[in-house]
C-alpha positions in Angstrom: 82.9 181.4 96.6 81.2 179.8 93.6 78.4 182.3 92.9 76.3 184.4 95.3 75.8 183.0 98.8 72.4 182.8 100.5 72.3 184.4 104.0 71.4 182.1 106.9 68.3 184.3 107.7 67.0 184.1 104.1 67.0 180.3 104.1 64.1 180.1 106.5 61.8 182.8 105.1 59.5 182.0 102.2 56.6 183.5 100.3 53.0 182.5 101.2 52.1 179.3 99.2 55.8 178.3 99.0 56.3 177.2 102.7 56.0 173.5 103.7 53.7 172.6 106.6 55.3 171.5 109.9 53.8 168.1 110.5 56.6 165.8 111.5 57.9 164.8 115.0 61.0 162.8 116.0 59.3 159.3 115.7 58.4 160.2 112.1 62.0 161.3 111.4 63.6 158.2 112.9 61.2 156.1 110.9 62.0 158.1 107.8 65.7 157.5 108.4 65.4 153.8 109.2 62.8 153.4 106.4 65.3 154.7 103.9 68.4 153.1 105.3 67.0 149.6 105.9 65.9 148.5 102.5 67.3 147.5 99.2 70.9 147.8 100.5 70.5 144.9 103.0 67.6 143.1 101.2 69.1 143.0 97.7 72.6 144.6 97.4 74.1 142.1 99.9 74.3 139.7 97.0 75.9 142.3 94.7 78.4 143.2 97.5 79.3 139.5 98.0 79.9 139.1 94.4 82.4 141.9 94.4 84.2 141.3 97.8 83.4 137.8 98.9 82.8 137.3 102.7 84.6 140.7 103.1 81.3 142.3 102.2 81.0 142.5 106.0 84.0 144.8 106.1 82.6 146.7 103.1 79.4 147.4 105.1 81.6 148.6 108.1 83.7 151.0 105.9 80.6 152.4 104.1 79.0 152.9 107.5 82.0 154.7 109.0 82.1 157.1 106.1 78.4 157.7 106.4 78.7 158.2 110.2 81.1 161.2 109.5 78.7 162.6 107.0 75.7 162.0 109.4 77.4 164.1 112.1 78.0 166.9 109.7 74.4 166.7 108.5 73.1 166.8 112.1 74.9 170.0 112.9 74.0 171.7 109.6 70.3 170.5 109.6 69.7 171.9 113.1 71.6 175.1 112.3 69.7 175.6 108.9 66.2 174.1 109.4 65.1 174.4 105.8 64.2 172.0 103.0 66.9 171.0 100.6 69.6 169.3 102.8 73.0 169.4 101.1 71.8 171.7 98.4 70.6 174.3 100.9 73.8 173.9 103.0 75.9 174.4 99.9 73.9 177.5 98.9 74.6 179.0 102.3 78.3 178.0 102.6 79.8 177.5 99.1 77.7 179.6 96.8 75.0 179.2 94.1 77.0 177.4 91.4 78.2 174.8 93.9 74.7 174.5 95.2 73.4 173.8 91.7 75.9 171.1 91.1 75.0 169.5 94.5 71.3 169.8 93.9 71.6 168.4 90.4 73.5 165.5 91.8 70.9 165.0 94.5 68.2 164.9 91.9 70.2 162.0 90.3 70.7 160.3 93.7 67.1 160.3 94.8 65.6 159.5 91.4 67.9 156.5 90.9 67.7 155.4 94.4 63.9 155.1 94.1 64.3 153.3 90.9 66.9 150.9 92.4 64.6 150.0 95.2 61.7 149.5 92.9 63.7 147.0 90.8 64.8 145.3 94.1 61.2 145.1 95.3 60.2 143.6 91.9 62.9 140.9 92.4 61.4 139.9 95.8 57.8 140.0 94.5 58.6 137.8 91.5 60.5 135.4 93.6 57.7 135.2 96.2 55.1 134.6 93.5 57.1 132.0 91.7 58.0 130.1 94.9 54.2 129.6 95.2 54.2 127.9 91.7 52.8 130.8 89.7 54.6 131.5 86.5 54.6 135.1 85.2 55.5 136.3 81.6 59.2 137.1 81.7 58.8 139.9 79.2 56.9 142.0 81.8 59.3 141.3 84.7 62.6 142.6 83.4 63.8 145.4 81.2 65.4 145.2 77.7 68.9 144.5 79.2 67.7 141.1 80.4 65.6 140.2 77.3 62.3 141.6 78.5 60.2 144.5 77.5 59.6 146.3 80.8 59.8 145.6 84.6 56.2 146.2 85.1 56.1 145.5 88.9 58.8 148.1 89.5 56.8 150.7 87.5 53.6 150.0 89.3 55.1 150.3 92.8 56.8 153.6 91.9 53.5 155.0 90.8 51.6 153.7 93.8 54.1 155.3 96.2 53.8 158.6 94.2 50.1 158.5 94.9 50.7 158.0 98.6 53.0 161.1 98.8 50.5 163.2 96.9 48.0 162.3 99.6 50.1 164.2 102.1 53.4 164.1 104.1 52.1 163.2 107.5 49.9 160.4 106.2 52.8 159.0 104.3 55.2 159.3 107.2 52.7 157.5 109.6 52.3 154.6 107.1 56.0 154.5 106.9 56.3 153.8 110.6 54.2 150.7 110.2 56.3 149.5 107.2 59.5 150.0 109.1 58.3 147.8 111.9 57.5 145.1 109.4 61.0 145.3 108.0 62.8 145.2 111.4 60.8 142.2 112.5 61.6 140.4 109.2 65.3 141.0 109.7 65.1 139.8 113.2 63.5 136.6 111.9 66.3 136.2 109.4 69.1 136.6 112.0 67.3 134.1 114.3 67.2 131.4 111.6 70.5 132.1 109.8 72.9 132.8 112.7 72.7 129.3 114.2 73.8 127.9 110.8 77.0 130.1 110.9 79.9 128.2 109.4 83.4 129.7 109.7 84.5 127.9 106.6 82.3 130.1 104.5 84.5 133.1 105.5 87.6 131.7 103.8 89.1 133.2 101.8 87.8 136.3 103.5 89.1 138.8 100.9 89.3 136.7 97.6 89.7 139.9 95.5 91.8 142.0 97.9 91.1 145.2 99.7 91.4 147.9 97.0 89.1 148.4 94.0 90.7 146.6 91.0 89.5 145.6 87.6 89.1 141.8 87.3 87.4 140.3 84.3 86.0 143.7 83.2 84.4 144.2 86.6 85.5 146.2 89.7 86.3 143.8 92.6 87.6 144.1 96.1 86.4 145.4 99.5 86.3 149.0 98.4 84.5 148.2 95.1 81.8 146.5 97.3 81.8 149.4 99.8 81.2 151.8 96.9 78.0 150.0 96.0 76.7 148.9 99.4 77.2 152.5 100.5 73.8 152.9 98.8 72.4 151.0 101.8 73.3 153.8 104.4 72.3 157.1 103.1 68.7 157.4 104.1 69.6 159.9 106.9 70.0 162.4 104.1 66.3 162.3 103.5 65.8 163.2 107.2 67.8 166.3 106.6 65.5 167.2 103.7 62.5 167.2 106.1 64.0 170.0 108.3 61.4 172.6 107.3 58.6 170.2 108.1 59.9 169.2 111.5 57.9 170.5 114.5 60.9 170.9 116.7 63.9 170.8 114.3 66.6 171.3 117.0 65.6 168.2 118.9 63.9 166.1 116.3 66.5 166.3 113.5 69.4 165.3 115.8 67.5 162.3 117.1 66.3 161.4 113.6 69.7 161.6 111.9 72.0 160.2 114.5 69.4 157.7 115.9 68.6 156.2 112.5 72.3 155.7 111.7 73.1 154.0 115.0 70.1 151.6 114.7 70.8 150.7 111.1 74.6 150.1 111.4 74.0 147.5 114.1 71.3 145.9 112.0 73.5 145.7 108.9 76.5 144.2 110.6 74.3 141.5 112.2 72.6 140.6 108.9 75.7 140.6 106.8 77.5 138.2 109.3 74.5 135.9 109.4 74.1 135.8 105.6 77.8 135.2 104.6 78.3 132.8 107.5 75.3 130.7 106.5 76.0 130.3 102.8 79.1 130.5 100.5 79.4 133.9 98.9 79.4 132.4 95.5 75.8 131.3 96.0 74.8 134.7 97.3 76.5 136.6 94.5 74.0 138.8 92.5 70.9 137.0 93.8 67.9 139.3 93.5 66.7 138.0 96.9 69.7 136.9 98.9 68.1 136.8 102.3 65.2 134.6 101.2 67.7 132.5 99.3 69.7 131.9 102.5 66.7 130.7 104.4 65.5 128.4 101.6 69.0 126.9 101.3 69.0 126.2 105.0 65.8 124.2 104.7 63.5 126.9 106.0 61.3 127.7 103.0 58.5 129.0 105.1 60.8 131.6 106.8 62.3 132.5 103.4 58.8 132.9 102.1 58.0 135.3 105.0 61.2 137.3 104.5 60.3 137.8 100.8 56.7 138.7 101.7 58.0 141.2 104.3 60.3 142.7 101.7 57.4 143.0 99.3 55.3 144.7 101.9 58.0 147.0 103.4 60.4 148.0 100.7 58.0 150.5 99.3 58.8 152.5 102.5 62.3 153.1 101.1 60.8 154.3 97.8 58.5 156.6 99.8 61.3 158.2 101.7 63.6 158.6 98.7 60.8 160.0 96.5 59.9 162.4 99.4 63.5 163.6 99.5 63.8 164.0 95.7 60.6 166.0 95.5 61.8 168.3 98.3 65.2 169.0 96.6 63.3 169.6 93.3 60.9 171.9 95.2 63.6 173.9 96.9 65.6 174.5 93.7 62.3 175.7 92.0 61.5 178.0 94.9 65.0 179.5 94.5 64.3 180.1 90.8 67.0 177.8 89.6 64.2 175.6 88.1 60.8 177.1 86.9 59.1 178.7 90.0 55.8 177.4 88.9 56.8 174.0 90.1 57.3 175.4 93.7 53.7 175.3 94.7 52.2 173.4 97.5 48.7 171.9 97.8 46.5 174.1 100.1 44.9 170.9 101.4 48.1 168.8 102.3 50.9 171.4 102.3 52.9 169.1 100.0 54.3 169.9 96.5 51.9 167.9 94.4 53.1 168.8 90.8 56.7 168.1 91.6 55.8 164.8 93.3 53.8 163.8 90.2 56.7 164.6 87.8 59.2 162.8 90.1 57.1 159.7 90.3 56.7 159.3 86.5 60.4 159.7 85.8 61.3 157.2 88.6 58.8 154.7 87.3 60.3 155.0 83.7 63.9 154.4 84.9 62.8 151.4 87.1 61.0 149.9 84.1 64.0 149.8 81.8 67.4 149.7 83.6 69.5 147.2 85.7 69.6 147.4 89.5 73.4 147.5 89.9 74.0 150.2 87.3 71.2 152.4 88.8 72.6 152.0 92.3 76.2 152.8 91.2 75.1 156.1 89.5 72.9 157.0 92.5 75.9 156.5 94.8 78.0 158.9 92.7 75.5 161.7 93.3 75.3 160.9 97.0 79.1 160.9 97.4 79.4 164.3 95.8 76.7 165.6 98.1 78.5 164.2 101.2 81.8 165.8 100.1 80.0 169.1 99.9 78.4 168.7 103.3 81.8 167.9 104.9 83.1 171.1 103.3 80.1 173.2 104.5 80.6 172.0 108.1 84.1 173.4 108.1 83.4 176.6 106.2 80.5 177.6 108.4 82.5 176.8 111.6 85.0 179.4 110.3 82.5 181.9 108.9 79.8 181.8 111.6 81.5 180.4 114.7 79.1 182.0 117.2 75.9 181.1 115.5 73.6 178.9 117.6 74.1 175.2 116.9 71.6 172.9 118.6 73.8 170.0 117.8 77.6 170.5 117.6 79.6 167.9 115.7 82.6 166.7 117.7 86.0 167.5 116.2 84.4 169.1 113.2 87.6 169.6 111.1 88.6 166.0 111.6 85.1 164.7 110.9 84.6 166.9 107.9 88.0 166.0 106.4 87.4 162.2 107.0 83.9 162.5 105.3 85.5 164.3 102.3 88.5 161.9 101.9 86.3 158.8 102.5 83.8 159.8 99.9 86.4 160.7 97.3 88.0 157.3 97.8 84.6 155.5 97.4 83.8 157.7 94.4 86.9 156.6 92.6 86.2 153.0 93.6 83.1 153.0 91.3 83.4 151.6 87.8 84.9 154.0 85.3 81.8 153.9 83.2 79.7 155.1 86.1 82.0 158.0 86.7 81.8 159.0 83.0 78.0 158.9 83.1 78.1 161.0 86.3 80.3 163.6 84.7 78.0 163.7 81.6 75.0 164.2 83.9 76.7 167.2 85.6 77.8 168.7 82.3 74.2 168.7 81.2 73.3 170.3 84.5 75.8 173.1 84.2 74.5 173.9 80.7 71.0 174.1 82.2 72.2 176.3 85.0 74.0 178.8 82.8 71.1 178.8 80.2 68.3 179.1 82.7 69.0 178.9 86.5 71.6 181.6 86.8 69.4 184.2 85.0 66.2 183.3 86.9 67.8 182.9 90.4 65.7 184.6 93.1 68.8 185.5 95.0 70.4 187.2 91.9 67.2 188.9 91.0 66.8 190.4 94.5 70.5 191.5 94.5 70.0 193.4 91.3 66.5 194.8 92.0 
């Protein structure tokens, strides 16, 4: 084991003032999952994926979805077995030990923070495209960060801060609003498929894999189906945020299983349909790296009004993804602080809303700053690295706890756990090494900083270690 292990009983018992309120039922959880999964990945990263894999971005979505399906089954068993906030961090603390849990939690902080920032930048692209299509010209210096010759991506900053304010208002209120935004997104995607699918042209699928299957360096960029899968993978992992809500679920055994598995099934079907419609309607070279690929498709097909509506729907609904991801990030941060690995003063909940207000405030400010100054693709790649490590840990936790606690009650039992766990681990490792080398280096630097923080502060202040030595 890597450090002390938290008992399964200790995971669900917390001091007064440090317990989250149980306010969420299964409709909220499915909406949280769909709200996170259906977002920037399909609305904006479709163009990035097409640039890296050509028409085979369809296959990239399928591969990323298959890997995530294995991870989702593992999450469903562990979340119903250990109904506490923290998702992969908490599972790792229980199965693998404190040091491993720290690395996973530190990676999840990176994942959620950058995921929020990625969506904020994607939202900004749709907002600007929608406004400019109406003939309104905005100052470029306030629409993009320094990497693109601007000063700051102001729309991305503002939406991140607005979502932060909604979360501070309370979890249940935020989750209920999220249901409305999810419906708007699904209707918009249905409209897109209705308009784009009749224009399907098989010629647009040739050559299907112009850059091959594996992830290879071409012109200084990673290309190929697996290179695309490694970035569109970002589009699938919203179910992780459902697992972070375990402590706030009214009936975790039933609600978490429905929320995690249900949201994955719904979203995989949606993604495949949208990807086929998009690359079938327009040559991938036109889609490549467009900040608003779905709206671009419809405008190119002579349906500017539909394209305008799609962009408007994205502007209205993409904040739901930021909301879910920021919610997940604040809960990871909160749980690590409650365990003493971060300052415990952060692990306080509002007596009025039962939500961790201070951590949400800090999270929102950091996310807004990253969204204001960095590129969408670089942020998404680094977020994926954190997620892939977390999924590897979850696959391992599934198998370890099947061995260590075989008789413990499991309200959802993952089928063929050792096969599913192994496939999740191997698939995530392959995707991790399909990311650009610079992304992997940045990820290693991030975790090196994290380990320094752990040994300098977290290990000495750990509640588990303190209780053991008391």
